[in-house]
C-alpha positions as CSV (number, residue, x, y, z in Angstrom):
1,X,31.8,-50.5,-122.7
2,X,28.5,-48.6,-123.1
3,X,27.3,-46.3,-120.4
4,X,23.6,-45.6,-120.3
5,X,21.7,-43.1,-118.2
6,X,18.4,-44.8,-119.0
7,X,16.2,-45.4,-115.9
8,X,16.0,-49.1,-114.9
9,X,12.6,-50.8,-114.3
10,X,11.3,-50.2,-110.8
11,X,10.9,-53.6,-109.2
12,X,11.1,-55.0,-105.7
13,X,14.7,-55.4,-104.7
14,X,16.4,-58.0,-102.5
15,X,18.2,-56.9,-99.4
16,X,21.7,-57.1,-100.9
17,X,20.8,-54.9,-103.9
18,X,19.2,-52.4,-101.5
19,X,22.3,-52.2,-99.5
20,X,24.3,-51.8,-102.7
21,X,22.1,-48.9,-103.7
22,X,22.8,-47.3,-100.4
23,X,26.5,-47.5,-100.7
24,X,26.3,-46.3,-104.4
25,X,24.3,-43.3,-103.2
26,X,27.0,-42.6,-100.6
27,X,29.7,-42.6,-103.3
28,X,27.7,-41.0,-106.1
29,X,24.6,-39.3,-104.9
30,X,21.7,-40.4,-107.2
31,X,23.5,-43.5,-108.7
32,X,21.8,-45.9,-106.3
33,X,18.5,-44.3,-106.8
34,X,18.8,-44.7,-110.6
35,X,19.7,-48.3,-110.2
36,X,16.6,-48.9,-108.1
37,X,14.5,-47.3,-110.8
38,X,13.7,-44.0,-109.2
39,X,13.6,-40.9,-111.4
40,X,14.6,-38.7,-108.4
41,X,18.1,-40.1,-108.9
42,X,18.6,-37.8,-111.9
43,X,17.8,-34.7,-109.7
44,X,20.0,-36.0,-106.9
45,X,22.9,-36.5,-109.2
46,X,22.3,-33.1,-110.8
47,X,22.4,-31.4,-107.3
48,X,25.6,-33.3,-106.4
49,X,27.3,-32.4,-109.6
50,X,26.2,-28.7,-109.4
51,X,27.6,-28.5,-105.8
52,X,30.9,-30.1,-106.8
53,X,31.3,-27.6,-109.8
54,X,30.3,-24.6,-107.6
55,X,32.7,-25.6,-104.8
56,X,35.6,-26.2,-107.3
57,X,35.2,-23.0,-109.3
58,X,34.6,-20.7,-106.3
59,X,37.2,-22.7,-104.1
60,X,40.0,-22.1,-106.7
61,X,39.0,-18.4,-107.0
62,X,39.2,-18.1,-103.2
63,X,42.6,-19.8,-103.1
64,X,44.0,-17.6,-105.7
65,X,42.7,-14.5,-104.0
66,X,44.0,-15.6,-100.7
67,X,47.5,-16.3,-102.1
68,X,47.6,-12.9,-103.8
69,X,46.4,-11.0,-100.8
70,X,48.3,-12.9,-98.2
71,X,50.3,-9.9,-97.0
72,X,47.4,-7.6,-96.7
73,X,45.5,-10.2,-94.7
74,X,48.3,-10.7,-92.3
75,X,48.8,-7.1,-91.3
76,X,47.7,-6.2,-87.9
77,X,44.8,-3.9,-88.1
78,X,42.6,-2.4,-85.4
79,X,39.5,-3.7,-87.4
80,X,39.9,-7.5,-87.7
81,X,36.2,-7.8,-88.4
82,X,36.8,-6.1,-91.8
83,X,39.3,-8.8,-92.7
84,X,36.8,-11.5,-91.5
85,X,34.0,-9.8,-93.7
86,X,36.2,-9.8,-96.8
87,X,37.2,-13.4,-96.2
88,X,33.6,-14.6,-95.7
89,X,32.4,-12.7,-98.7
90,X,35.0,-14.5,-100.9
91,X,34.3,-17.9,-99.2
92,X,30.6,-17.8,-99.3
93,X,30.0,-19.0,-102.9
94,X,32.2,-22.2,-102.2
95,X,30.3,-22.8,-99.0
96,X,27.0,-22.6,-100.9
97,X,28.4,-25.2,-103.4
98,X,29.2,-27.5,-100.4
99,X,25.6,-27.0,-99.1
100,X,24.2,-27.8,-102.6
101,X,26.2,-31.0,-102.6
102,X,25.1,-32.0,-99.2
103,X,21.5,-31.5,-100.2
104,X,21.8,-33.9,-103.0
105,X,23.7,-36.3,-100.7
106,X,21.1,-36.2,-97.9
107,X,18.2,-36.6,-100.4
108,X,20.1,-39.7,-101.8
109,X,20.6,-41.2,-98.4
110,X,16.8,-40.7,-97.6
111,X,16.0,-42.3,-100.9
112,X,18.2,-45.2,-99.9
113,X,16.5,-45.7,-96.5
114,X,13.2,-45.8,-98.5
115,X,14.7,-48.5,-100.8
116,X,15.9,-50.5,-97.8
117,X,12.4,-50.3,-96.2
118,X,10.8,-51.4,-99.4
119,X,13.1,-54.4,-99.7
120,X,12.3,-55.5,-96.2
121,X,8.6,-55.3,-96.8
122,X,8.9,-57.2,-100.1
123,X,11.0,-59.9,-98.4
124,X,8.5,-60.3,-95.5
125,X,5.4,-60.4,-97.8
126,X,7.0,-63.1,-100.0
127,X,5.9,-66.7,-98.8
128,X,8.6,-69.2,-98.6
129,X,9.0,-71.7,-101.4
130,X,8.4,-75.2,-100.4
131,X,11.3,-77.6,-100.8
132,X,14.0,-75.1,-100.1
133,X,15.9,-75.3,-96.7
134,X,17.0,-71.9,-95.1
C-alpha cells in the first residue's frame, strides 16, 4: 500500500464526496481538504499534529509533576492561590497545545463548509441529462 501526500486535482465535487470530506476533516483535520484538492489542508494537518504533540509532551510532564508533588499540593495552606498559580503554570503549555489543535480543527471545518457550498453550487448549475429519470 502506497501512501501519498500529493495534492489531488481541484475539481467540482458531488454532494456525497463533499460530506465525506467533512467527516474526514472531523477525524483528521486537513485530510478532507487535501482530498478536495485544497493546499490549505497541509497547514490544517500541520496545526493539528503540532497541537497533539504539544499536548502530549506537556501533558505527560504535567502528570509526572503532579504525581511527584501530590503531598505538597494536598497540604492545607493559607495561600491556596499559590498552589493554583503553580498548577496553572505547569498546565498552561498543554492547554496551548489543545488550543493549537482546535485552531486546525476549526479551520478544517470551515474549509469543509466551503466545500459543501461549492458542491451545492456545482450541482445546481449542472443541467439535467435528457433520458435519465430521477
